[in-house]
Each structure stands twice: as C-alpha cells, then as structure tokens.
VOPA-571953 format. One record per residue (C-alpha): z, y, x; residue number from 1. Coordinates in pm, 1 decimal, m for minus. Example, Ala and Ser with C-alpha at 12.3 -4.5 7.8 and 13.67 -1.06 7.14 Angstrom:
# VOPA-571953
> 780.0 m450.0 1230.0 1
> 714.0 m106.0 1367.0 2
//
This chain:
# VOPA-571953
> 11054.7 8945.6 8651.7 1
> 11189.7 8939.8 9017.0 2
> 11055.7 9215.5 9240.1 3
> 11118.1 9238.1 9618.0 4
> 11055.5 9573.5 9783.7 5
> 11059.6 9641.0 10161.3 6
> 11161.8 9966.9 10333.3 7
> 11147.4 9995.4 10714.8 8
> 11256.5 10350.3 10767.9 9
> 11354.5 10665.8 10575.4 10
> 10986.7 10769.1 10600.7 11
> 10880.7 10503.7 10349.2 12
> 11211.1 10461.4 10164.7 13
> 11233.0 10814.0 10020.6 14
> 10873.0 10826.0 9889.5 15
> 10933.1 10482.2 9746.8 16
> 11265.8 10586.9 9594.3 17
> 11135.6 10693.2 9250.3 18
> 10960.4 10368.3 9210.0 19
> 11268.1 10169.4 9304.9 20
> 11486.9 10365.7 9063.5 21
> 11235.0 10307.9 8786.1 22
> 11231.5 9930.8 8863.9 23
> 11608.4 9911.3 8882.3 24
> 11648.3 10084.8 8545.6 25
> 11424.3 9837.4 8369.0 26
> 11632.6 9543.9 8213.7 27
> 11333.5 9311.9 8239.1 28
> 11325.2 9340.5 8624.4 29
> 11564.1 9195.8 8882.4 30
> 11516.3 9423.5 9179.1 31
> 11572.1 9311.4 9538.1 32
> 11533.6 9546.1 9844.3 33
> 11501.6 9434.9 10211.5 34
> 11562.6 9679.2 10489.6 35
> 11506.9 9670.0 10865.1 36
> 11389.7 9844.3 11175.5 37
> 11481.1 10209.6 11110.9 38
> 11837.4 10173.9 10974.0 39
> 12135.2 10131.7 11208.6 40
> 12368.0 9856.2 11112.4 41
> 12545.6 9897.4 10770.2 42
> 12379.0 10231.2 10703.4 43
> 12079.7 10121.4 10480.2 44
> 12293.4 10081.2 10164.5 45
> 12392.0 10441.0 10168.0 46
> 12032.7 10551.3 10230.4 47
> 11925.0 10352.1 9929.1 48
> 12184.2 10541.9 9713.5 49
> 12060.6 10865.6 9851.5 50
> 11707.8 10770.9 9758.7 51
> 11805.3 10763.4 9396.6 52
> 11925.6 10415.2 9322.9 53
> 12251.1 10336.9 9150.6 54
> 12514.6 10104.7 9278.9 55
> 12496.0 9764.6 9112.7 56
> 12137.9 9792.9 8985.1 57
> 11979.9 9604.0 9272.0 58
> 12049.8 9344.3 9537.4 59
> 12021.5 9471.1 9901.0 60
> 11919.4 9235.4 10178.3 61
> 11993.4 9402.7 10519.9 62
> 11783.9 9205.2 10770.9 63
> 12004.2 9337.0 11062.0 64
> 11710.4 9441.3 11280.7 65
> 11751.0 9799.6 11412.7 66
> 11507.9 9922.1 11677.7 67
> 11645.9 10245.5 11817.3 68
> 11374.7 10314.4 12081.9 69
> 11034.5 10160.3 11984.1 70
> 10795.0 10047.4 12263.0 71
> 10495.5 9824.0 12222.9 72
> 10684.1 9530.0 12383.0 73
> 10998.1 9579.3 12167.2 74
> 10786.6 9640.1 11854.0 75
> 10620.1 9301.6 11914.1 76
> 10948.2 9125.8 11982.7 77
> 11132.3 9269.8 11693.4 78
> 10826.7 9223.5 11472.7 79
> 10833.3 8846.5 11531.1 80
> 11203.5 8838.9 11443.8 81
> 11133.0 9042.9 11131.3 82
> 10863.4 8811.2 11025.0 83
> 11100.9 8516.6 11058.5 84
> 11373.6 8692.0 10861.9 85
> 11133.4 8764.6 10580.7 86
> 11013.0 8403.8 10576.5 87
> 11379.9 8290.2 10548.9 88
> 11442.0 8540.1 10272.9 89
> 11154.3 8455.5 10040.6 90
> 11281.4 8107.0 9932.7 91
> 11621.4 8254.7 9845.9 92
> 11479.5 8541.1 9630.9 93
> 11163.4 8362.8 9499.1 94
> 11012.5 8700.8 9397.5 95
> 10716.9 8728.5 9145.9 96
> 10590.6 9025.9 9337.0 97
> 10643.7 9220.4 9661.0 98
> 10607.4 9599.4 9676.6 99
> 10540.6 9798.8 9995.5 100
> 10442.6 10148.4 10064.0 101
> 10214.5 10299.4 10321.1 102
> 10121.4 10208.8 10678.3 103
> 10416.0 10142.3 10903.0 104
> 10359.5 9903.4 11202.0 105
> 10636.5 9668.4 11078.1 106
> 10431.8 9573.3 10772.2 107
> 10203.2 9370.9 11003.7 108
> 10498.8 9139.1 11036.5 109
> 10659.2 9161.0 10696.2 110
> 10350.3 9058.8 10493.0 111
> 10216.0 8733.7 10650.6 112
> 10504.8 8529.6 10507.4 113
> 10442.4 8689.1 10164.9 114
> 10069.1 8618.5 10166.5 115
> 10106.7 8269.4 10299.3 116
> 10371.1 8199.2 10026.6 117
> 10122.5 8299.2 9753.2 118
> 10335.9 8590.7 9628.0 119
> 10161.7 8890.0 9465.5 120
> 10161.0 9198.7 9689.6 121
> 10144.8 9552.1 9547.1 122
> 10055.2 9822.6 9792.9 123
> 10122.1 10196.3 9748.6 124
> 9927.1 10467.2 9936.5 125
> 9623.7 10265.1 10042.9 126
> 9292.0 10423.1 10111.0 127
> 9415.0 10732.1 10296.5 128
> 9300.6 10841.4 10639.4 129
> 9511.8 10934.6 10946.7 130
> 9273.7 10891.1 11231.7 131
> 9524.4 11001.9 11496.2 132
> 9785.6 10747.5 11417.7 133
> 9811.0 10368.0 11444.4 134
> 9904.2 10377.7 11083.5 135
> 9538.9 10413.6 11001.0 136
> 9464.1 10048.5 11100.0 137
> 9777.8 9916.3 10952.3 138
> 9704.2 10084.5 10617.2 139
> 9368.7 9927.4 10577.0 140
> 9480.2 9585.7 10698.8 141
> 9748.5 9589.7 10425.0 142
> 9485.7 9686.5 10166.3 143
> 9301.2 9358.4 10244.2 144
> 9626.2 9160.9 10210.5 145
> 9728.9 9322.0 9882.8 146
> 9655.8 9215.1 9527.4 147
> 9709.0 9542.4 9351.0 148
> 9659.7 9895.5 9488.3 149
> 9839.8 10203.9 9361.4 150
> 9654.6 10490.4 9522.4 151
> 9728.4 10862.4 9532.3 152
> 9381.3 11021.6 9497.0 153
> 9030.6 10958.8 9379.3 154
> 8904.0 10957.2 9742.0 155
> 9168.3 10692.8 9829.4 156
> 9051.8 10479.5 9530.6 157
> 8688.2 10495.5 9660.4 158
> 8790.8 10400.5 10011.6 159
> 8980.0 10089.9 9877.3 160
> 8668.2 10001.3 9685.2 161
> 8466.1 10034.4 9994.6 162
> 8681.5 9768.8 10155.1 163
> 8560.3 9529.1 9889.2 164
> 8850.0 9547.9 9633.8 165
> 8765.0 9519.4 9266.7 166
> 8809.0 9826.5 9054.7 167
> 9039.5 9650.5 8812.0 168
> 9290.4 9607.7 9107.1 169
> 9272.4 9975.2 9195.0 170
> 9498.0 10225.6 9006.6 171
> 9511.5 10594.6 9080.7 172
> 9872.1 10672.1 9008.8 173
> 9946.6 10961.9 9247.2 174
> 10201.4 10982.1 9530.7 175
> 10536.9 10852.5 9408.7 176
> 10730.5 11064.6 9658.8 177
> 10628.2 11376.4 9456.4 178
> 10851.9 11262.8 9165.1 179
> 11155.0 11363.6 9386.6 180
> 11023.5 11721.3 9391.7 181
> 10991.6 11787.6 9009.6 182
> 11197.4 12088.1 8905.6 183
> 11367.9 12162.4 9235.5 184
> 11530.8 12498.4 9300.3 185
> 11567.8 12680.2 9632.2 186
> 11895.9 12672.2 9814.0 187
> 12116.7 12986.4 9769.1 188
> 12227.8 13169.4 10081.6 189
> 12582.8 13027.6 10024.8 190
> 12454.1 12671.8 9981.5 191
> 12238.5 12684.9 10292.8 192
> 12534.4 12824.4 10498.5 193
> 12760.6 12549.2 10368.8 194
> 12513.5 12271.8 10445.1 195
> 12374.2 12386.7 10792.2 196
> 12637.0 12616.1 10926.5 197
> 12412.1 12905.7 10992.6 198
> 12303.4 13196.3 10766.5 199
> 11969.5 13171.2 10595.2 200
> 11739.2 13431.4 10745.3 201
> 11382.8 13425.6 10617.6 202
> 11129.3 13321.6 10708.7 203
> 11283.8 12974.3 10710.2 204
> 11054.6 12737.0 10897.6 205
> 11085.9 12360.2 10920.7 206
> 10913.7 12162.8 11202.9 207
> 10869.2 11789.9 11258.5 208
> 10652.5 11649.3 11536.5 209
> 10570.7 11272.0 11570.6 210
> 10396.5 11096.8 11863.9 211
> 10024.7 11067.7 11803.6 212
> 10029.3 10681.9 11819.6 213
> 9647.2 10612.0 11816.1 214
> 9601.8 10735.1 12160.4 215
> 9961.6 10648.8 12278.8 216
> 9995.6 10987.9 12445.3 217
> 10254.6 10990.4 12716.7 218
> 10331.9 11358.7 12689.9 219
> 10470.9 11357.8 12328.3 220
> 10782.5 11552.2 12445.1 221
> 10586.6 11821.8 12615.2 222
> 10369.2 11863.0 12319.4 223
> 10661.7 11870.2 12081.0 224
> 10846.3 12133.9 12297.2 225
> 10565.1 12388.3 12266.5 226
> 10557.6 12335.2 11889.2 227
> 10925.0 12388.1 11854.2 228
> 10933.5 12692.4 12082.8 229
> 10653.6 12860.6 11895.7 230
> 10829.7 12799.5 11558.6 231
> 11161.2 12936.2 11684.6 232
> 10972.3 13242.1 11819.5 233
> 10845.6 13341.1 11474.2 234
> 11109.9 13203.4 11226.2 235
> 11418.4 13383.0 11111.0 236
> 11595.3 13042.0 11064.8 237
> 11447.9 12714.7 11203.8 238
> 11510.1 12350.3 11098.5 239
> 11389.8 12084.4 11343.4 240
> 11397.9 11720.4 11242.5 241
> 11365.9 11393.8 11441.1 242
> 11040.8 11204.6 11468.0 243
> 10977.0 10862.4 11306.5 244
> 11026.8 10530.5 11463.6 245
> 10710.1 10512.5 11679.8 246
> 10660.9 10457.2 12050.8 247
> 10730.5 10782.7 12236.5 248
> 10988.5 10916.0 11996.9 249
> 11257.9 10914.6 12259.5 250
> 11074.7 11193.3 12454.4 251
> 11070.6 11415.0 12149.4 252
> 11436.2 11345.0 12073.5 253
> 11528.9 11441.3 12432.6 254
> 11360.2 11777.7 12374.7 255
> 11542.6 11822.0 12040.6 256
> 11874.3 11742.6 12205.0 257
> 11796.7 11997.0 12482.2 258
> 11722.2 12260.8 12222.5 259
> 12038.0 12172.6 12036.2 260
> 12252.6 12200.4 12335.9 261
> 12109.7 12551.1 12406.5 262
> 12281.2 12672.6 12086.4 263
> 12000.6 12908.4 12001.6 264
> 12104.1 13128.9 11705.0 265
> 11958.7 13031.1 11380.5 266
> 11821.7 12693.0 11495.0 267
> 11933.6 12376.8 11326.8 268
> 11849.1 12023.0 11456.9 269
> 11886.3 11735.2 11211.8 270
> 11798.7 11362.6 11243.2 271
> 11703.7 11370.9 10881.1 272
> 11757.0 11589.8 10573.3 273
> 11780.6 11290.8 10338.8 274
> 11857.2 11392.7 9977.8 275
> 11862.3 11760.5 10075.9 276
> 11493.1 11756.2 10165.8 277
> 11352.6 11844.9 9824.3 278
> 11558.6 12163.3 9791.8 279
> 11507.5 12260.8 10155.5 280
> 11125.0 12225.5 10086.4 281
> 11176.9 12460.4 9793.7 282
> 11341.0 12711.5 10030.3 283
> 11112.0 12713.4 10335.2 284
> 10835.9 12969.7 10393.3 285
> 10635.6 12732.6 10614.6 286
> 10613.2 12372.9 10738.0 287
> 10486.1 12308.2 11090.5 288
> 10401.9 11985.7 11281.7 289
> 10207.4 11674.2 11220.4 290
> 10410.7 11502.3 10950.4 291
> 10251.9 11346.0 10638.9 292
> 10501.2 11543.7 10434.0 293
> 10312.7 11861.6 10514.3 294
> 9994.5 11708.8 10378.8 295
> 10129.1 11525.4 10072.0 296
> 10428.2 11715.7 9956.0 297
> 10430.4 12080.7 10054.8 298
> 10156.5 12167.5 9811.4 299
> 10387.6 12087.5 9520.7 300
> 10601.8 12379.7 9641.4 301
> 10304.8 12595.3 9729.3 302
> 10438.2 12607.7 10087.9 303
> 10200.9 12701.0 10371.1 304
> 10145.5 12417.7 10632.9 305
> 10048.6 12423.6 10996.1 306
> 9914.7 12080.9 11077.7 307
> 9884.9 12025.4 11449.0 308
> 9674.5 11787.0 11647.3 309
> 9511.0 11455.3 11564.7 310
> 9776.3 11251.5 11393.8 311
> 9673.5 11343.6 11032.4 312
> 9308.2 11396.3 11102.3 313
> 9088.8 11293.4 10815.8 314
> 9360.1 11309.1 10549.8 315
> 9290.8 11503.6 10235.6 316
> 9473.8 11831.0 10217.5 317
> 9520.8 12130.4 9980.7 318
> 9417.4 12489.7 10053.1 319
> 9781.8 12552.6 10168.8 320
> 9723.0 12353.4 10493.0 321
> 9595.9 12517.2 10820.2 322
> 9479.9 12284.3 11095.1 323
> 9500.1 12354.2 11466.9 324
> 9484.9 12183.9 11811.6 325
> 9783.4 12099.2 12034.6 326
> 9734.3 12429.3 12210.9 327
> 10020.4 12680.7 12251.7 328
> 9822.6 12993.3 12180.0 329
> 9639.9 12833.2 11883.8 330
> 9969.1 12714.2 11744.8 331
> 10127.0 13057.8 11774.3 332
> 9833.4 13228.5 11602.0 333
> 9821.0 12965.0 11324.0 334
> 10194.2 12992.7 11241.3 335
> 10153.6 13369.6 11234.6 336
> 9870.2 13324.5 10979.0 337
> 10069.9 13078.8 10772.5 338
> 10358.3 13334.7 10741.9 339
> 10138.5 13614.0 10643.3 340
> 10149.0 13761.6 10296.9 341
> 9774.3 13697.6 10241.6 342
> 9802.3 13319.9 10313.5 343
> 10119.2 13287.7 10115.7 344
> 9915.5 13419.8 9828.6 345
> 9641.7 13158.3 9889.3 346
> 9908.0 12889.5 9890.9 347
> 10080.2 13009.7 9567.4 348
> 9792.7 12879.2 9359.9 349
> 9727.1 12549.8 9526.7 350
> 9706.6 12232.3 9323.0 351
> 9840.6 11929.2 9493.7 352
> 9556.9 11664.6 9527.9 353
> 9825.1 11383.8 9551.2 354
> 9943.8 11403.7 9191.2 355
> 10176.6 11566.0 8941.3 356
> 10524.3 11425.9 9017.6 357
> 10496.1 11152.0 8736.6 358
> 10391.8 10844.1 8928.1 359
> 10682.9 10601.8 8922.9 360
> 10624.3 10479.6 8559.1 361
> 10252.2 10409.6 8598.3 362
> 10332.1 10225.7 8922.7 363
> 10602.5 10017.5 8742.7 364
> 10347.6 9922.3 8473.2 365
> 10110.8 9801.8 8747.0 366
> 10387.5 9587.2 8898.9 367
> 10498.8 9441.7 8565.3 368
> 10134.8 9358.2 8483.9 369
> 10056.8 9206.5 8825.4 370
> 10129.6 8844.0 8730.0 371
> 9842.7 8847.2 8479.9 372
> 9589.4 8889.3 8767.8 373
> 9494.6 8583.9 8970.1 374
> 9551.0 8544.9 9343.8 375
> 9188.2 8468.7 9402.8 376
> 9010.6 8793.2 9512.4 377
> 8637.1 8837.1 9506.0 378
> 8494.3 9062.7 9772.8 379
> 8288.0 9335.7 9587.5 380
> 7984.3 9437.0 9769.4 381
> 7872.2 9804.6 9725.3 382
> 7509.7 9860.7 9634.1 383
> 7285.6 9910.4 9933.1 384
> 7154.8 10270.2 9952.3 385
> 6772.2 10291.2 9932.7 386
//
C-alpha cells in the first residue's frame, strides 16, 4: 500500500511523527512524505529524522515552498503554488491514501487535488474546538473532505458525527503526539546546562505565544511581550519559543529577539526545541501561553498550564489547565497560582483526556483498512430533538 503524508510545519510534523514511524516500519507500506511552507530549503529531511523516522525507510518530497513571514496575501499566493505542486506530485506517487493532521491553513490548498483525484483521505485530530484561531474553520472543512477520521477524544468524535459523518468512519484513537512522551525522564542539571548554556534553576517555566488568528489581532507582539515578561518575573529559568507560521508571527519574533539581545540571566530563547521537547516537558514546572501543546500534551506530565486568551477557547482540557484573559495582572496572578504547591498537587493526579500514548498503531490500522471503505459518503442526519 502506498501512503502519502503531508507536513507543513514542525507543529504538525512532530505530533504526526509516531504515526509516520509506524507506517515506515511496516513492510506492507511504501511511505511518501511531502513537506512545504514551514521548512527552510533543505532542512525538512533533518526534521523528519528528528521526528523519529529512520533514513531509507521513506521517500521525501520537498516541495520547496518556504514562507518565512506569513500574511494573508502571501498565504494565498503560496497556497496556490502549493496546490499546483501537490497536483503535480500525485500522478508520480499514485498513493492509495493521503494522511494529514490537524488544522493548518495550508491544508486548504493541499487537499483539493487529493479529493479531485479520488484518493482516500485520512484526517487526524478532527472534531476539536479552537474558537480563537483560524484553525477552527480549517479543521471542520478538512473533516468534510476526509474519508476516515482518527479523533483524539469522545467529544471530538461526537462533533465529527454532528458534521454528518458516519460512525463507521470515526475512530477514537487518541492524540498520536502523546506517543512521543511515553517514559520520558527529566533533564539532569548537567544535561540542561549542556543543552541550553544556563544553569537549571527551578521553577523552570516554558512559554509560547501565537497570534490569535481568528480576529487577526494587530498587537500580537505587544500581547506576547506582557506574557514573556510576567513569566520571566516568576521563573527561576525561562524557555521562550517561537510562534507558529501564522500572520502576525513576525511581531512576536521581534519581541523575542529583543529579549534575547537583553541577555537576561536564566532566559533562553529558541526557535524550536525539536527532539528535546519531550524531556524539557518532563522538566518544567509550568507551561504558559496559548499553544495547543499546553492543552493536549502537558497533562501527560502532570504539568500545570496557564492558557491565555482566546486562541484555544472551547478546546477540552484537563484539571491541570488554568485559563485567563490577555490581561497583565490576571496573567501574573494565574502564573503564581500555577506554580503554587496546592495547584501542583491538583495537577499531579490529572488524567489526560487526549489519550494514553498508544495511538500510532490504531491509526496505522485505520489507514491500512481505508481502501475497504467506498469513496461515496452518505450524510448522516442526527435525530431531531423533540
């Protein structure tokens, strides 16, 4: 069976990594992976290896479309080029199925050639809610294009059914990105110093702030600065990471570069943590920002999370997540609560609603079984409430 997967940025590649590794290890599968948008030229291959794939077990198709500073105009222009590149790739690969994860805007351009060509589409992470991000609309649009749905939670499964999808096409497999976090150990003081160049002083707090794309806010940098400053004020050691490839990211990156140039003791700025991310997550005392990682992944480590603003509004979360507005005083108070001994105790017993770190194999079985399901989809009407 030939399977083609698409990854647009590290944000979808690393959660998809365990599934790709499982597909690549199966002798009955010929795995192809296409990359574009979030990978500078000639860097995607290394990121694929960092995500858990082994050299020689897959065929990589680098589509050579890197968008460093997204804007609505450039996203539309690059999207059209991406769609054409995928249309050219499909006759060369002739896949039996295409696999995509999540809700990135570039999927709006990747998938039309797939659907028009009559190729089965398997979608991971459908049915979730992020009301403050453009991702919300993209995710539900992809659901209607897809033939099979590997969802992370029971609520997500119900939402996909509400969109008219048949129950036999909906599979609650959990979030595959959690597979990376099974049996991870915290970094030692020496390992942390060797990797980041600063001593590990607890509490270690990691912060990531993305533009809230649903409202296309123009003050993303200003909002991010107050988050980063409040984190630095309460952390012993701070790790700040770059935002995703959304419009407005350049304003946040400018703030991060300004902080980095200030050489504040104990503050580390990284574009990405890549393969180090799971062990860093096992080491931190709190996660702050508006990243999906805080909602989906931190519970697996019983890490307290401060989720800020509207980007993740509506998404299911565990008892380890505290929500607050984009308000400096509220952010400060919520970080203080997250770092308290009392809330750490609450977080220590949380059960991750997104799964148990064993999702890749069930997802692989769905992909292998997908050719047995026809391409004709009936719209399933829900019973009217009396």
